[in-house]
N, C-alpha and C positions, 0 to 999 in steps of 0.2 A: 610807764614810759612816756605817756602823753604829758604828764606833769613835768617830767625832766625836760622835754622838748619845749614846753611853755616857759620853763625857768630860763632857757637859753634866749628867750625873746625879751627879757627884762631890759630896761634902759641901760643899766650898768654893764651888762654883758654885751649889749649891742654896741656901746661905745668902745668897749675893749676889743670887739671884733674888727672895728674899723682900723685899729692901729696894729694889732698883732693877731696871730692865729690862735684860736681857742681849741684846745684838745679836749674832746669829750668821749667818755666811755659809756656807751648806752647798752652794754652787754649785761649789766648787773653783776659784774665781776665773775661771770661764769667762765670766761676765757682762761682764767688762771687757776680756778679751784678744781675743776674736773676735766677729764679728757672725754669730751662729748662724743667723739667718733667711736672710741672703744666701748663706751657705755651703750650707745644706740646699736652698735654691732652685736654686742652681747644680748641685749634685749630682743633684737630681731631674730637671732639664732634660737633663743629660748622659745619664741613664738612659733617659729618654723618647726622646732622639735615637738612642741605640744600639738601642733596641727597634724604632723605625721603620725604621732601616737594615737590621736583620736581617729584618724582615717583607718589605721590598722585595727583599732577596737571595733569600729563599725563593720569592717570586713569580717572580723572574727564573729561578731554577733550575728551577722547575716548567715554565715556558715553554720553556726549553732542552730539557728532557726530552721535551716534546710534539713539538718540532721534530725532535729526533734519533731518538726511539723511536716516535713516533706517539701516537695517542690512547689506546692500551692501558695506558699508565702512569698515567693519571688515573682516579681512582675516581669513584663516582657523585656524591659531594659536591663535586667539583672540586678536591680536594686530591691531591697526589702520594702514591702508596703508597710507603712507605719500609720496608724490611726491618729489623727490629731487629738490632743488632750483638751485643749482649750480653744475656743473660737471667740475671740474678743471682737466686739463690734462697737465702735465709738461713734456716736452721733455728734454732729456739730450743734453748738448751742444756737437757738433761734436768735437772729439779729433783728433789731427793729428796722422797719422800712424807712430809709433815709431819703429816698427820692420819690417825691409825690408828684 
């Protein structure tokens, strides 16, 4: 898009702008090819549905753990205690001393 804006600043376009209105489409023709509102609504609904399904699965797994292992697997707030599988620790690279 920056390239298109720079193209509008060329001398020939600048001279044309002084005499008449220059109509520019910076949407990349997306306004006529797809219905963006319905597409984003559909995607958003899919994400919400997936999220709700995952929440239900987590609740079901917690109930299964209670049934198989007893109440000891549930913490005080009612959530299942899960042991972390990976503990990644990233260190910053040493930087040279710039200020002496």
